[in-house]
N, C-alpha and C positions, 0 to 999 in steps of 0.2 A: 484657647480654653481647653484644659485637660479634662478628660472624661474619666470619672471614677468607676472602677470595676469592683462592685461590692462582692461579687462571687470570688474575686481574687483576694480582696481584703479579708473575706471570711472563708478562706479556702479550707480551713479545718472543718467547716460545716457544709460547704457547697462543692468541694472538690475531693471527695474520698477516693481511695483506691479500690478497684474491683478485685484486688488480690487478697484483701484482708478485711476483717471486721474490727472496728475500733470503738471504744467508748468516747463520748464527747459530752461536755457540759454545755447545753444550749441555753443561752441567756435570754432575757426578756427582749423581745423585738416587737415592732408594730406591723400590723398586717391589714390589708383589705380582706374581708371575709364574706362568704355567702354559704348558708347551710342548705342541705337538701337530702333526698333519699333516692335509692335506686341505682341500677347499673349505669356507670358513666358512659359506657359504650353506646347505650340506647336512650339515655335520658335527655329529653329536650331541655329540661330545667338546668342540667349540668352544662350543656352547650351554651345556653343563654347566660349562665353565671360567668363562664370563662370570657365570653364576649364583653360583658359589662365591666368586669374587673380589669381586663387588659386595656379597654378603652379609657377607663378612669386612670389607670396607672400611667399610660402614655400622656394623658392630659396633664397630670401632676408633674411628670418629668419636664414637659415643655414650659409649664408655668414657672417652675423653679429655674430652668435654664434662662428664661427671659427676665426673671426677677432680680432683686437686689443681690442675692447670693451669687448668681451667675454660675451655679454648679450644674455640670452635665454628668449624667450617669446612665448606665444601662439598666433598663427595667429588669427586675428580678424574675426568675422563672416561676411558673405555676407550681403550687404545692397542693397536696391533698391530705386531709385527715380522714381516715376510714375506720368505721367501727360497727359493731352490732351491740344490742343491749347486753348480751352475755358474751364477753370477749373470748371465753373458753371455746365458743362455737364459731369464732371468726374463720371463715373459709374463703380463701382467695378465688375459688371457683364458683362461688354462689353470690354474685355481686348484686342480684336483685334485692337481697336482704340488707344490703349495706346502707348505713347512714354516712353522710359526708359533710365536710367543710372544705370548700375550695378557698385557697388563700394565696396572696402575693405579698411578700415582704416589702415594706417601705422604709427608706432610709430615715435617719433621725431628723433631717431637715423638713420632712413632711409632718405637718401638724393637723389637728382636727379641724381648725379653722380653714386651712388650705384645702382639705378634703371637701368641706362643705361648699366652698367656692368652686372647686373643680366639678363637683356633682352638678351644680347649677349650669355650668358651662356645657357639660356633656348633655344635659337634659335639653338645652336649647338647640344643640347641633344634631345629635343622633338619637338620644333618648332610648338606649337599649332597654329591652323589656325587663331585665333583672336589676336595673340600676337602683331601684328603691329598696332592694333587698341587701345592698352592700352595707356593711358596718366597718368602722375603723377601730381596731382594738389591739391592745397589747396581749402577747401570749408568751408565757415562760414555760418551756418544755422540760428544762432540767436535764438530769442524767439520761443519756440514751446511747444505744449501740447503733452503728450505721455502716453501710457498705454501698458500693456502686453495682447495680445490676445492668448488664449490657444485653439487650435483646428485647423481644416483644413482651408486652404486659402479661400475656397468657402464659409466659414461662417464668414468672416471678416466684411461683410457689416454693421451689427448692431454695432460692436465695432467702426468702422470708423465714423458712424453717431454720436455715443456718444461723441467721441473726438471733432467732428465738433461742436456739440451742446454745449459742455463745453466751447469751445473757444468763441462762440457767446454769451452765457449766462453770460460770464465774461467781456463782453464789448469789445472784440477784433474781428478782421476780419481775415479770412483765407488768407494766402499768401504763395507763393512758391509752392513746389511740395509735393505730398503725399509721405511719407517716410516709408519704412518698413525695419526692421532688423531681419534677420532669425537666431535665436539662436539654432535651432534644426537641426540635420542631418536627413533630411526627408527620406533618404535611410534606416535608421535604426529604427527611432521612428514611432509609430503608429500615424496616422493623428490626432486623438483626443487629442494627447499629444504634438503636434507641438507648439512651443513657438515663437511668432512673435511680435516684438515691433511695434506698430502703432504710428507714429509721424507725426504731422502736424504743420508746421511753421505758425506763426500768427503775427499780429502787431496792 
């Protein structure tokens, strides 16, 4: 059985270069999502959200692998939408004020009915605390600028500014929510090697 690598198939969205900033048109895709507030480094709710979504994502993966389609694929990375009510005051260093949506992209083979069945299976086996907060929803981001940041989250500020400046210098305006995609397992990789996609919608 061949294993589908959606990061490779969607490399224009999930494998950007750290050496340049590029515009991308991000299409409609389906995600598992949980909303919350506060600093992700200290928020118990954020930790619980990640645990619940990865548990459900892996359950879906194995259900599909064992099902009629027989498709195997790698679970997609964690992503985060971050914002404050007034985005002109969005400060990467003041995370206590942040609102967030944690999300994991799901391939087209995942349906709402399958998600409902997977939730019941997870509830019977592990029942993570944030399971009931998960929703399965389509999200269309549209035009966005993105690049790859290499290093700890605390050093993202200059990279975010470069992305914002790139958008403005090209005659566009920032829109939507600050978007990050976490490609590294921070439990294993050294902080200076962490890879994070920085993406900002624009119009």
